[in-house]
SESE-879258 format. One record per residue (C-alpha): residue number from 1; residue in three letters; x, y, z. Coordinates in Angstrom, 2 decimals, decimal comma, padded with zeros to 5 digits. Each point is the difference from the previous one (the first is absolute). Last residue first. Example, Ala and Ser with C-alpha at 12.3 -4.5 7.8 and 13.67 -1.06 7.14 Angstrom:
BEGIN
{rec 2 "SER" {013,67 -001,06 007,14}};
{rec 1 "ALA" {-001,37 -003,44 000,66}};
***
This chain:
BEGIN
{rec 277 "ALA" {013,28 056,05 -010,95}};
{rec 276 "GLY" {-003,46 001,10 -001,20}};
{rec 275 "THR" {000,13 003,03 002,32}};
{rec 274 "VAL" {-003,49 -000,31 001,43}};
{rec 273 "PRO" {-000,94 -003,67 -000,38}};
{rec 272 "ASP" {003,53 -001,11 000,96}};
{rec 271 "ARG" {000,96 -002,87 -002,25}};
{rec 270 "ASN" {-000,51 -003,49 001,35}};
{rec 269 "ALA" {-002,90 -000,95 -002,28}};
{rec 268 "LEU" {001,92 001,20 -003,06}};
{rec 267 "LYS" {002,98 -002,23 000,77}};
{rec 266 "ALA" {-002,32 -002,95 000,59}};
{rec 265 "ILE" {-001,71 000,71 -003,33}};
{rec 264 "ALA" {003,36 -000,31 -001,78}};
{rec 263 "CYS" {000,73 -003,26 001,81}};
{rec 262 "ILE" {-003,42 -001,31 -001,07}};
{rec 261 "GLN" {000,92 000,87 -003,58}};
{rec 260 "GLU" {003,31 -001,85 000,27}};
{rec 259 "ILE" {-001,76 -003,09 001,38}};
{rec 258 "GLY" {-002,52 -000,17 -002,84}};
{rec 257 "LEU" {-003,54 001,31 000,14}};
{rec 256 "ASN" {-003,06 -001,40 -001,79}};
{rec 255 "GLN" {-001,39 -001,79 003,07}};
{rec 254 "PRO" {-000,04 003,38 001,80}};
{rec 253 "ARG" {-002,80 001,43 -002,17}};
{rec 252 "ILE" {000,65 002,87 -002,37}};
{rec 251 "GLU" {-002,30 003,03 000,26}};
{rec 250 "PRO" {002,78 002,35 001,17}};
{rec 249 "ASP" {001,83 -000,72 -003,31}};
{rec 248 "LEU" {003,71 -000,09 000,78}};
{rec 247 "ASN" {002,58 002,05 -001,88}};
{rec 246 "ILE" {002,02 001,00 003,08}};
{rec 245 "GLY" {-001,39 003,56 -000,02}};
{rec 244 "ALA" {-003,46 -001,38 -000,76}};
{rec 243 "LEU" {000,11 -001,69 003,39}};
{rec 242 "ARG" {000,89 003,30 001,67}};
{rec 241 "GLU" {-002,82 001,84 -001,75}};
{rec 240 "ALA" {-002,53 -002,68 000,89}};
{rec 239 "TRP" {001,07 000,14 003,65}};
{rec 238 "GLU" {-000,41 003,77 000,03}};
{rec 237 "ALA" {-003,43 -000,24 -001,64}};
{rec 236 "LYS" {-001,05 -002,65 002,48}};
{rec 235 "SER" {000,92 002,36 002,81}};
{rec 234 "LEU" {003,09 -000,56 002,11}};
{rec 233 "SER" {000,15 -000,32 003,77}};
{rec 232 "LYS" {001,99 -003,23 000,10}};
{rec 231 "GLY" {-001,13 -003,30 -001,49}};
{rec 230 "ARG" {-002,48 -002,75 000,84}};
{rec 229 "GLU" {-003,20 001,19 -001,68}};
{rec 228 "PHE" {001,82 002,07 -002,64}};
{rec 227 "LEU" {002,46 -002,78 -000,77}};
{rec 226 "ASN" {-002,73 -002,61 -000,46}};
{rec 225 "ASN" {-002,16 002,34 -002,07}};
{rec 224 "LEU" {002,86 000,98 -002,32}};
{rec 223 "ILE" {001,24 -003,59 -000,29}};
{rec 222 "ASN" {-003,27 -001,19 -001,49}};
{rec 221 "LYS" {-002,36 -002,11 002,08}};
{rec 220 "ARG" {-000,38 -003,73 -000,55}};
{rec 219 "PRO" {003,17 -000,64 002,03}};
{rec 218 "GLN" {-001,43 001,45 003,23}};
{rec 217 "ARG" {002,92 -000,14 002,42}};
{rec 216 "PHE" {002,27 -000,62 -002,97}};
{rec 215 "ILE" {000,99 003,66 -000,42}};
{rec 214 "LYS" {000,54 000,73 003,67}};
{rec 213 "ARG" {001,70 -003,24 001,09}};
{rec 212 "VAL" {002,38 000,18 -002,98}};
{rec 211 "THR" {000,77 003,62 000,90}};
{rec 210 "GLU" {000,91 -000,98 003,56}};
{rec 209 "TYR" {002,20 -002,78 -001,41}};
{rec 208 "TYR" {001,92 002,48 -002,17}};
{rec 207 "ALA" {000,44 002,60 002,74}};
{rec 206 "ASP" {001,33 -002,63 002,41}};
{rec 205 "GLU" {002,40 -001,37 -002,62}};
{rec 204 "GLU" {001,50 003,41 -000,80}};
{rec 203 "VAL" {-000,26 001,22 -003,59}};
{rec 202 "SER" {002,44 000,32 -002,90}};
{rec 201 "PHE" {000,01 -003,72 -000,73}};
{rec 200 "LYS" {003,25 -001,94 -000,05}};
{rec 199 "LYS" {-000,31 -003,45 -001,52}};
{rec 198 "ASN" {002,07 -002,63 001,75}};
{rec 197 "HIS" {-002,36 -002,91 -000,56}};
{rec 196 "THR" {-001,14 -002,74 002,37}};
{rec 195 "THR" {-000,87 -003,03 -002,10}};
{rec 194 "LEU" {-003,39 -001,48 000,81}};
{rec 193 "VAL" {-000,60 -003,49 -001,37}};
{rec 192 "VAL" {-003,58 -001,23 000,17}};
{rec 191 "VAL" {-001,16 -003,62 000,13}};
{rec 190 "VAL" {-003,70 -000,28 -000,71}};
{rec 189 "SER" {-003,01 -001,49 001,76}};
{rec 188 "ASP" {-003,46 -001,30 -000,85}};
{rec 187 "VAL" {-002,91 000,25 002,43}};
{rec 186 "LYS" {-002,18 -002,38 002,01}};
{rec 185 "PRO" {003,01 -001,50 001,76}};
{rec 184 "ALA" {000,81 -003,71 -000,29}};
{rec 183 "PRO" {001,09 -001,48 003,31}};
{rec 182 "ARG" {002,62 -000,72 -001,14}};
{rec 181 "PHE" {001,37 002,08 -002,85}};
{rec 180 "ASP" {000,72 -000,44 -003,74}};
{rec 179 "LYS" {-003,62 -001,01 -000,66}};
{rec 178 "SER" {-001,05 003,62 000,69}};
{rec 177 "GLY" {001,84 001,11 -003,11}};
{rec 176 "LEU" {003,38 001,70 -000,27}};
{rec 175 "ASN" {001,16 002,56 -002,58}};
{rec 174 "MET" {003,69 000,87 -000,35}};
{rec 173 "ILE" {002,29 002,95 -000,74}};
{rec 172 "ILE" {-002,11 003,03 000,95}};
{rec 171 "GLU" {002,33 003,00 -000,04}};
{rec 170 "PRO" {000,25 002,88 002,46}};
{rec 169 "GLU" {002,55 002,86 -000,20}};
{rec 168 "GLY" {000,69 001,52 003,43}};
{rec 167 "TRP" {000,29 003,27 001,92}};
{rec 166 "PHE" {-002,80 002,29 -001,24}};
{rec 165 "GLN" {-001,52 -003,09 -001,59}};
{rec 164 "VAL" {-001,24 -001,12 003,42}};
{rec 163 "SER" {-002,18 002,99 000,88}};
{rec 162 "ALA" {-001,39 000,61 -003,49}};
{rec 161 "ALA" {-000,79 -003,69 -000,45}};
{rec 160 "LEU" {-001,83 -000,21 003,34}};
{rec 159 "ARG" {-001,93 003,24 -000,56}};
{rec 158 "ASN" {-001,16 -000,90 -003,50}};
{rec 157 "MET" {001,19 000,39 -003,59}};
{rec 156 "ARG" {-002,15 -001,70 -002,63}};
{rec 155 "PRO" {000,36 002,59 -002,79}};
{rec 154 "PRO" {002,92 000,11 000,73}};
{rec 153 "LYS" {002,09 -002,91 001,29}};
{rec 152 "ALA" {-000,91 -002,92 002,27}};
{rec 151 "SER" {002,65 -002,26 001,56}};
{rec 150 "LEU" {-001,37 000,09 003,56}};
{rec 149 "ARG" {-003,62 -000,21 -001,13}};
{rec 148 "GLU" {000,76 -003,11 -002,04}};
{rec 147 "GLY" {001,88 -001,58 002,89}};
{rec 146 "VAL" {-002,85 000,79 002,41}};
{rec 145 "GLU" {-002,57 -001,63 -002,30}};
{rec 144 "ARG" {002,26 -003,02 -000,46}};
{rec 143 "GLN" {000,23 -000,65 003,73}};
{rec 142 "ILE" {003,61 000,10 001,12}};
{rec 141 "MET" {003,17 -002,05 -000,34}};
{rec 140 "VAL" {002,98 002,22 000,69}};
{rec 139 "VAL" {003,44 000,83 -001,38}};
{rec 138 "THR" {001,66 003,16 001,34}};
{rec 137 "LYS" {003,34 001,39 -001,18}};
{rec 136 "ARG" {002,47 002,48 001,42}};
{rec 135 "PRO" {-002,05 000,20 003,18}};
{rec 134 "LYS" {-000,73 003,46 001,41}};
{rec 133 "ASN" {001,95 001,67 002,80}};
{rec 132 "LYS" {-001,97 003,14 000,86}};
{rec 131 "LEU" {-003,09 -002,17 000,29}};
{rec 130 "GLU" {-003,37 001,73 -000,52}};
{rec 129 "SER" {-000,64 -001,50 -003,44}};
{rec 128 "ILE" {000,86 -003,43 001,41}};
{rec 127 "THR" {-002,70 000,32 002,67}};
{rec 126 "ARG" {-002,55 001,22 -002,56}};
{rec 125 "PHE" {000,82 -003,04 -002,12}};
{rec 124 "PHE" {-000,68 -002,31 002,94}};
{rec 123 "TYR" {-003,14 001,85 001,11}};
{rec 122 "GLY" {-001,53 -000,57 -003,45}};
{rec 121 "SER" {001,03 -003,66 -000,01}};
{rec 120 "ILE" {-001,15 -000,76 003,57}};
{rec 119 "TYR" {-003,53 -001,36 -000,60}};
{rec 118 "TYR" {000,91 -001,79 -003,21}};
{rec 117 "PRO" {002,53 -002,29 001,68}};
{rec 116 "LEU" {003,50 000,65 -001,33}};
{rec 115 "ASN" {002,26 -002,79 -001,23}};
{rec 114 "GLY" {003,55 001,19 000,48}};
{rec 113 "VAL" {003,21 001,63 -001,14}};
{rec 112 "LEU" {002,04 003,05 000,99}};
{rec 111 "LYS" {003,58 000,88 -000,93}};
{rec 110 "TYR" {002,61 001,65 002,20}};
{rec 109 "LYS" {002,62 002,67 000,43}};
{rec 108 "PRO" {000,52 000,48 003,73}};
{rec 107 "LEU" {000,30 003,60 001,27}};
{rec 106 "ARG" {003,37 001,56 000,65}};
{rec 105 "LEU" {-001,15 003,60 000,12}};
{rec 104 "THR" {001,19 003,09 -001,91}};
{rec 103 "ARG" {-001,77 -001,08 -003,19}};
{rec 102 "VAL" {-003,26 -000,22 001,99}};
{rec 101 "ASP" {-000,43 003,78 -000,26}};
{rec 100 "SER" {-003,54 000,32 001,35}};
{rec 99 "THR" {001,33 -000,04 003,55}};
{rec 98 "ARG" {-001,00 -001,67 003,26}};
{rec 97 "VAL" {000,39 -003,66 -000,96}};
{rec 96 "ASN" {000,45 -001,95 003,26}};
{rec 95 "ALA" {-000,79 -003,37 -001,57}};
{rec 94 "ASP" {-001,34 000,32 -003,55}};
{rec 93 "VAL" {000,59 -003,55 -001,26}};
{rec 92 "LEU" {-001,09 -002,28 002,85}};
{rec 91 "ALA" {-002,18 002,47 001,90}};
{rec 90 "PRO" {-001,88 000,86 -003,19}};
{rec 89 "LEU" {-000,50 -003,71 -000,81}};
{rec 88 "ILE" {-001,14 -001,08 003,47}};
{rec 87 "LYS" {-003,16 002,10 000,14}};
{rec 86 "LEU" {-001,51 -000,81 -003,40}};
{rec 85 "ALA" {001,46 -003,49 000,27}};
{rec 84 "ASP" {-002,13 -000,74 003,07}};
{rec 83 "GLY" {001,66 -002,53 002,27}};
{rec 82 "ILE" {002,52 -002,81 000,29}};
{rec 81 "LYS" {003,47 000,62 -001,39}};
{rec 80 "VAL" {001,69 -002,95 -001,66}};
{rec 79 "SER" {003,69 -000,49 -000,71}};
{rec 78 "PHE" {002,14 -001,41 -002,80}};
{rec 77 "ASN" {003,73 000,31 -000,83}};
{rec 76 "LYS" {000,97 -002,76 002,43}};
{rec 75 "HIS" {-002,17 -002,55 -001,82}};
{rec 74 "GLY" {-000,17 -003,22 002,02}};
{rec 73 "SER" {-003,10 001,13 001,89}};
{rec 72 "LEU" {-002,06 -000,09 -003,18}};
{rec 71 "LYS" {-002,80 -002,37 001,04}};
{rec 70 "ASP" {000,05 001,05 003,65}};
{rec 69 "MET" {-000,13 003,71 -000,88}};
{rec 68 "LEU" {-002,77 -000,66 -002,53}};
{rec 67 "ASP" {-002,11 -001,98 002,45}};
{rec 66 "LYS" {000,44 002,76 002,60}};
{rec 65 "ALA" {-001,09 002,69 -002,48}};
{rec 64 "LEU" {-003,03 -002,03 -001,08}};
{rec 63 "GLY" {-001,12 -000,31 003,61}};
{rec 62 "ALA" {000,66 003,69 000,76}};
{rec 61 "ASP" {-002,14 001,17 -002,93}};
{rec 60 "LYS" {001,13 003,56 -000,80}};
{rec 59 "GLU" {003,03 -001,03 -002,02}};
{rec 58 "ILE" {002,90 002,27 -000,97}};
{rec 57 "ALA" {002,84 -001,85 -001,74}};
{rec 56 "VAL" {003,59 001,25 000,06}};
{rec 55 "LEU" {002,33 -001,34 -002,70}};
{rec 54 "LYS" {003,74 000,60 -000,32}};
{rec 53 "GLY" {002,42 -000,23 -002,91}};
{rec 52 "GLY" {003,27 -001,86 -000,50}};
{rec 51 "LEU" {-000,76 -000,51 -003,68}};
{rec 50 "LYS" {-000,36 -003,79 -000,07}};
{rec 49 "ASP" {-002,05 -000,05 003,20}};
{rec 48 "LEU" {-002,14 002,82 -001,41}};
{rec 47 "GLY" {-001,26 -002,05 -002,93}};
{rec 46 "TRP" {-000,97 -003,12 001,95}};
{rec 45 "LEU" {-001,26 002,27 002,78}};
{rec 44 "LEU" {-002,45 001,71 -002,35}};
{rec 43 "SER" {-001,26 -003,32 -001,39}};
{rec 42 "LEU" {-000,60 -001,30 003,52}};
{rec 41 "THR" {-001,80 003,17 001,07}};
{rec 40 "LEU" {-002,41 -000,16 -002,96}};
{rec 39 "GLU" {-001,73 -003,17 001,21}};
{rec 38 "GLY" {000,68 000,89 003,64}};
{rec 37 "HIS" {-003,24 -001,13 001,63}};
{rec 36 "GLY" {-001,20 003,58 000,44}};
{rec 35 "PRO" {002,77 002,40 -001,09}};
{rec 34 "GLY" {-002,10 003,09 000,77}};
{rec 33 "ILE" {002,30 002,84 -001,06}};
{rec 32 "GLU" {003,52 -000,97 -001,07}};
{rec 31 "ILE" {002,87 002,42 000,59}};
{rec 30 "VAL" {003,12 -000,45 -002,14}};
{rec 29 "PHE" {003,57 001,19 000,70}};
{rec 28 "ASP" {002,20 -000,62 -003,03}};
{rec 27 "GLY" {003,64 -001,04 000,59}};
{rec 26 "LYS" {000,71 -000,72 -003,67}};
{rec 25 "GLY" {-002,99 000,66 -002,22}};
{rec 24 "LEU" {-003,58 -001,20 -000,26}};
{rec 23 "GLU" {-001,95 001,11 -003,05}};
{rec 22 "LEU" {-003,31 000,15 001,90}};
{rec 21 "ALA" {-001,79 -001,14 -003,17}};
{rec 20 "ALA" {002,00 -003,26 000,03}};
{rec 19 "VAL" {-001,15 -000,67 003,57}};
{rec 18 "ILE" {-003,59 000,56 -001,10}};
{rec 17 "LYS" {000,40 -002,38 -002,94}};
{rec 16 "GLN" {001,50 -002,68 002,26}};
{rec 15 "PRO" {-002,86 000,37 002,49}};
{rec 14 "VAL" {-002,64 -000,24 -002,78}};
{rec 13 "ASP" {000,95 -003,30 -001,60}};
{rec 12 "LYS" {-001,55 -002,26 002,66}};
{rec 11 "ARG" {-003,56 001,34 000,13}};
{rec 10 "ILE" {-001,06 -000,69 003,60}};
{rec 9 "LEU" {-000,06 003,52 001,48}};
{rec 8 "PHE" {-001,68 000,29 003,38}};
{rec 7 "HIS" {-003,05 002,21 000,43}};
{rec 6 "GLN" {000,27 002,22 003,06}};
{rec 5 "GLY" {-002,79 002,29 001,25}};
{rec 4 "LEU" {001,23 -000,12 003,59}};
{rec 3 "LYS" {-000,18 -003,81 -000,01}};
{rec 2 "ALA" {-000,90 -002,16 -002,96}};
{rec 1 "MET" {-001,29 -003,50 000,85}};
***
């Protein structure tokens, strides 16, 4: 029986394909979310053993965690942390971060992998978005609907895609049916690879995410109405003028915006309403 929303992978070729997508290198540090019975864990360790890497698994089910520790006790490069991944992950990779300039800190470079239950997938990506020290690469099994939303482009942009694509490039690499899991879920799944990019946008992260929240709060409304209702003390006419100044139609809906356009709106939204600076 599935616990905590878990459906255990039984399709034999998938773990190897996921490990290949991680592109493991010498000395890699990998964090696995929700290892369950260890189907993927074994394939990860087989690769990491050869490369001198390390694997930390985060499992919420204490019984499964104990079984895994007993089963893989011979691997010195493997450990299990019991608890909520959404709480453990930030403490594991962002410990004592007090500055936005992570280049000055010796933070661990790592990769993320796992099979995410549907109910935590949105919170999971929000957690990563808020990390100062983001994974170099993330490979996850998630519900197909979430994977499609995550990788959407205009004219299908949405809040999740806009939030994640600010820091990472998503790609669906594999489709999985309900028969590939036990017990069989009622939905299909996909494997998504998220590669953290080094693009430099001319807007602060906090300003960008605040703008995403504003314009996608009511996605059926145009950006002018969303900004006016949630913005600073500007009239609709003033907002329309500013949007026209960056070549954006005030009547456009948020699903038609690309990341660069959202960045441009974020810069407008944070200008002083009096001086314009």
